[in-house]
C-alpha positions as CSV (number, residue, x, y, z in Angstrom):
1,M,0.0,0.0,0.0
2,S,2.3,2.7,-1.3
3,Y,-0.1,5.5,-0.5
4,L,0.4,4.9,3.2
5,E,4.1,5.7,2.6
6,K,3.5,9.0,0.9
7,H,3.6,12.2,2.8
8,F,2.9,15.7,1.6
9,S,3.7,18.4,4.1
10,T,1.9,21.8,3.7
11,N,5.1,23.3,5.1
12,D,7.0,22.2,2.1
13,P,7.1,24.9,-0.6
14,H,7.1,22.1,-3.3
15,T,3.8,20.8,-2.0
16,V,2.3,24.3,-1.7
17,S,3.3,25.0,-5.4
18,L,1.2,22.0,-6.4
19,F,-1.9,23.4,-4.7
20,D,-1.5,26.8,-6.3
21,E,-1.2,26.0,-10.0
22,L,-4.6,25.7,-11.6
23,S,-6.2,28.8,-13.1
24,V,-10.0,29.4,-12.7
25,W,-10.1,29.8,-16.5
26,S,-8.7,26.4,-17.3
27,S,-10.6,24.6,-14.4
28,C,-14.0,25.7,-15.8
29,F,-13.4,23.8,-19.0
30,G,-11.4,21.0,-17.4
31,K,-14.3,20.2,-15.0
32,I,-16.6,19.3,-17.9
33,L,-13.8,17.3,-19.6
34,L,-13.2,15.3,-16.4
35,D,-16.9,14.7,-15.9
36,N,-17.3,13.1,-19.3
37,I,-14.2,11.4,-20.6
38,P,-14.2,7.6,-20.5
39,L,-12.1,6.0,-17.7
40,R,-11.1,2.4,-17.5
41,K,-8.1,0.4,-16.3
42,G,-5.0,0.2,-18.5
43,M,-5.8,3.0,-20.8
44,R,-3.2,4.7,-23.0
45,I,-3.9,8.4,-23.0
46,L,-2.5,11.4,-24.8
47,D,-3.1,15.0,-23.7
48,I,-2.4,17.5,-26.5
49,G,-1.4,21.0,-25.4
50,C,-0.9,19.8,-21.8
51,G,0.8,23.0,-20.7
52,T,2.0,22.6,-17.1
53,G,0.0,19.5,-16.5
54,F,-3.8,20.1,-16.3
55,P,-5.8,18.0,-16.8
56,L,-3.1,15.4,-17.5
57,F,-2.1,14.9,-13.8
58,E,-5.7,14.9,-12.6
59,I,-6.6,12.1,-15.1
60,A,-3.5,10.2,-14.1
61,Q,-4.5,10.3,-10.5
62,R,-8.0,9.0,-11.3
63,L,-6.6,6.0,-13.0
64,N,-4.4,3.2,-11.6
65,G,-0.7,2.8,-12.2
66,I,-1.0,0.4,-15.1
67,S,-2.5,3.1,-17.3
68,K,0.1,5.1,-19.3
69,L,-0.3,8.8,-20.1
70,T,1.6,11.2,-22.3
71,G,1.4,14.9,-22.5
72,I,2.8,17.0,-25.4
73,D,3.2,20.8,-25.7
74,T,5.1,23.1,-27.9
75,C,6.3,25.3,-24.9
76,Q,9.6,24.0,-23.5
77,A,9.2,26.0,-20.3
78,A,5.7,24.5,-19.7
79,V,7.1,21.0,-20.3
80,E,9.9,21.5,-17.9
81,R,7.5,22.8,-15.2
82,A,5.2,19.8,-15.9
83,N,8.0,17.3,-15.5
84,W,9.0,18.9,-12.2
85,K,5.5,18.5,-11.0
86,K,5.3,14.9,-12.2
87,E,8.3,14.1,-9.9
88,Q,6.6,15.8,-7.0
89,Y,3.4,13.8,-7.5
90,G,5.4,10.6,-8.1
91,L,3.5,9.9,-11.3
92,Y,6.0,7.6,-13.0
93,N,3.4,6.3,-15.5
94,V,3.3,9.8,-17.1
95,E,5.6,11.1,-19.8
96,I,5.7,14.7,-20.9
97,I,7.5,15.8,-24.1
98,C,8.0,19.0,-26.1
99,G,6.6,18.7,-29.6
100,D,4.2,19.7,-32.3
101,A,0.8,18.0,-32.4
102,A,0.7,18.5,-36.1
103,S,3.5,15.9,-36.4
104,L,3.0,13.5,-33.5
105,P,6.1,11.4,-32.7
106,F,4.1,8.2,-32.1
107,K,3.2,5.1,-34.0
108,E,-0.2,4.4,-35.6
109,K,-3.0,3.2,-33.3
110,E,-1.0,3.8,-30.1
111,F,-3.7,5.5,-27.9
112,D,-7.1,4.7,-26.5
113,L,-8.0,8.3,-25.7
114,I,-6.9,11.7,-26.7
115,V,-7.9,14.8,-24.7
116,S,-7.2,18.5,-25.2
117,N,-8.4,21.2,-22.8
118,L,-8.6,24.6,-24.5
119,G,-6.0,23.5,-27.1
120,I,-7.9,23.6,-30.3
121,N,-8.0,27.4,-30.6
122,N,-4.2,27.5,-30.3
123,F,-3.4,25.0,-33.0
124,E,-1.7,26.6,-36.0
125,K,-2.7,23.7,-38.2
126,P,-5.9,22.3,-36.7
127,Q,-6.6,20.0,-39.7
128,K,-3.2,18.4,-39.4
129,V,-3.5,18.1,-35.7
130,I,-6.8,16.3,-35.9
131,G,-5.6,14.1,-38.7
132,E,-2.6,13.1,-36.6
133,C,-5.0,12.3,-33.7
134,Y,-6.9,10.0,-36.0
135,R,-3.7,8.2,-37.0
136,V,-2.4,7.5,-33.5
137,L,-5.8,6.5,-32.1
138,K,-6.8,2.8,-31.8
139,R,-10.2,1.8,-33.0
140,P,-12.7,2.6,-31.5
141,G,-10.6,5.3,-29.7
142,R,-12.0,8.6,-28.6
143,I,-11.0,12.2,-28.8
144,C,-12.4,14.6,-26.2
145,L,-12.0,18.4,-26.6
146,T,-13.1,21.5,-24.7
147,T,-12.9,25.0,-26.1
148,N,-14.4,28.5,-25.9
149,T,-16.5,29.2,-29.0
150,E,-17.7,32.2,-30.8
151,G,-19.6,34.4,-28.4
152,H,-16.7,34.6,-26.0
153,F,-16.6,38.0,-24.2
154,R,-19.4,39.2,-26.4
155,E,-19.9,42.2,-24.1
156,F,-16.4,43.4,-24.8
157,Y,-16.7,43.0,-28.5
158,S,-19.9,45.0,-28.5
159,V,-18.1,47.9,-26.8
160,Y,-15.1,47.5,-29.1
161,E,-17.4,47.8,-32.2
162,S,-19.2,50.9,-30.8
163,V,-15.8,52.5,-30.2
164,L,-14.6,51.9,-33.7
165,K,-17.8,53.4,-35.1
166,E,-17.6,56.4,-32.8
167,L,-14.0,57.1,-33.9
168,G,-15.0,56.8,-37.6
169,R,-13.0,53.6,-38.0
170,E,-15.7,51.5,-39.7
171,D,-12.9,50.2,-42.0
172,L,-11.6,48.1,-39.0
173,L,-15.0,46.4,-38.3
174,P,-14.3,43.5,-40.7
175,V,-10.9,42.9,-39.0
176,L,-12.6,43.0,-35.6
177,K,-15.3,40.5,-36.8
178,I,-12.6,38.1,-38.0
179,Q,-10.8,38.3,-34.7
180,E,-14.0,37.7,-32.8
181,Q,-14.9,34.7,-34.9
182,H,-11.5,32.9,-35.0
183,R,-12.6,30.6,-32.1
184,G,-15.0,28.8,-34.3
185,T,-18.5,27.4,-33.6
186,D,-20.1,24.1,-32.7
187,E,-20.6,23.5,-36.4
188,T,-17.0,24.3,-37.5
189,I,-15.5,22.1,-34.8
190,R,-17.8,19.3,-35.7
191,E,-16.9,19.7,-39.3
192,L,-13.2,19.7,-38.4
193,L,-13.6,16.3,-36.7
194,E,-15.8,14.8,-39.4
195,D,-13.5,16.0,-42.2
196,N,-10.8,13.8,-40.5
197,R,-13.1,10.7,-40.4
198,F,-14.2,11.0,-36.7
199,S,-17.8,10.4,-35.7
200,V,-19.1,13.0,-33.2
201,V,-21.0,11.1,-30.4
202,K,-21.4,13.8,-27.7
203,I,-21.7,17.6,-27.6
204,I,-22.2,19.5,-24.3
205,R,-22.8,23.2,-24.3
206,D,-22.4,25.4,-21.2
207,R,-21.3,28.9,-20.2
208,F,-20.0,30.8,-17.3
209,H,-19.3,34.5,-16.5
210,L,-16.1,36.2,-15.4
211,R,-17.0,39.1,-13.1
212,Y,-15.0,42.3,-12.6
213,V,-15.5,45.5,-10.6
214,D,-15.0,47.5,-13.8
215,G,-13.2,47.7,-17.2
216,T,-10.0,48.8,-15.7
217,A,-9.8,45.7,-13.6
218,M,-10.7,43.5,-16.6
219,L,-8.1,45.0,-18.8
220,N,-5.4,44.7,-16.2
221,N,-6.2,41.1,-15.4
222,F,-3.4,38.6,-16.1
223,L,-5.7,36.4,-18.2
224,T,-6.7,39.4,-20.3
225,I,-3.1,40.6,-20.8
226,A,-1.6,37.2,-21.6
227,G,-4.5,35.5,-23.4
228,F,-6.7,38.0,-25.1
229,L,-5.1,41.5,-25.4
230,P,-2.6,40.5,-28.2
231,G,-5.5,39.6,-30.5
232,W,-7.5,42.6,-29.6
233,R,-4.6,44.9,-30.2
234,S,-4.0,43.3,-33.7
235,V,-7.3,44.9,-34.9
236,V,-6.0,48.5,-34.8
237,P,-2.8,50.1,-36.1
238,P,-0.2,50.9,-33.4
239,E,-0.7,54.6,-33.6
240,A,-4.5,54.3,-32.9
241,E,-4.1,51.8,-29.9
242,S,-4.1,54.4,-27.1
243,E,-7.1,56.3,-28.4
244,V,-9.2,53.1,-29.0
245,F,-8.4,51.3,-25.8
246,D,-8.8,54.5,-23.6
247,L,-12.3,54.8,-25.0
248,I,-13.0,51.1,-24.6
249,E,-11.9,51.3,-20.9
250,K,-14.1,54.4,-20.4
251,K,-17.2,52.7,-21.8
252,L,-16.6,49.5,-19.9
253,N,-16.3,51.5,-16.7
254,E,-19.5,53.3,-17.5
255,Q,-21.2,50.0,-18.1
256,A,-19.9,48.6,-14.8
257,E,-21.1,51.7,-12.9
258,W,-24.6,51.3,-14.4
259,D,-24.8,47.5,-13.7
260,D,-22.8,47.5,-10.4
261,E,-20.3,45.1,-12.0
262,L,-18.9,44.0,-15.3
263,K,-19.6,40.5,-16.6
264,M,-18.1,38.7,-19.5
265,T,-19.8,35.7,-21.0
266,V,-17.7,32.6,-21.8
267,P,-19.3,29.8,-23.7
268,I,-18.0,26.2,-23.1
269,L,-18.1,23.4,-25.7
270,Y,-17.3,19.8,-25.0
271,V,-17.0,17.5,-28.0
272,E,-16.4,13.8,-28.0
273,A,-15.8,11.8,-31.1
274,V,-14.9,8.2,-31.9
275,K,-12.6,6.7,-34.6
């Protein structure tokens, strides 16, 4: 009974770092993934875009030691962090590698299950990634994905659109629309899977809200700066950024004052498909 021999001290900074790793953003999508993926003994599982280890480690700890799990991510720093955490957890049936999911370094029919939490929006070549997933899955293996679809932060995009109109920059509205729609829809993600010979067997739609005291808080949030701001900034030329975003911030703050808070809608999509 090896679990009786394990000891995690809350006075150990390594243990504390394991507790304080998962973002609220990732957890909202990961919860739906964990509630729905198939689990059985002896599975061979691949997590694409595993980042620093969620939900890879959570899945590993819900299975027994004879299951084998692999995580792959393009970010070397994330892989190094995940490997450090793997050692802390003592999950020696988990392998984490740095690599491109568009060219998976695995044999055909090697995995029973492929998961990806929030990965699909970040794939540079989604068709190739899903094609590679089909290649390395056994039959009838499953692929389970979560993502945020079109409609994400719709309140922000509505304000952005009004600001461009107010400043006489209607020429930038098509660029804004492309940026807003790049996340795809239920239909486009289904088509992506079916174009690569998968059969979609389950779709779950949900949503949550991120709440802020005002627009200033939202725009200075780490998730906003790291995850969303680069795309928003790409809509306008550099010389217009300050004017546009100052007015966006002002309008968001006015909206927050009117509503006593600022809420951003985030749609969640879970898709499960079989080979």
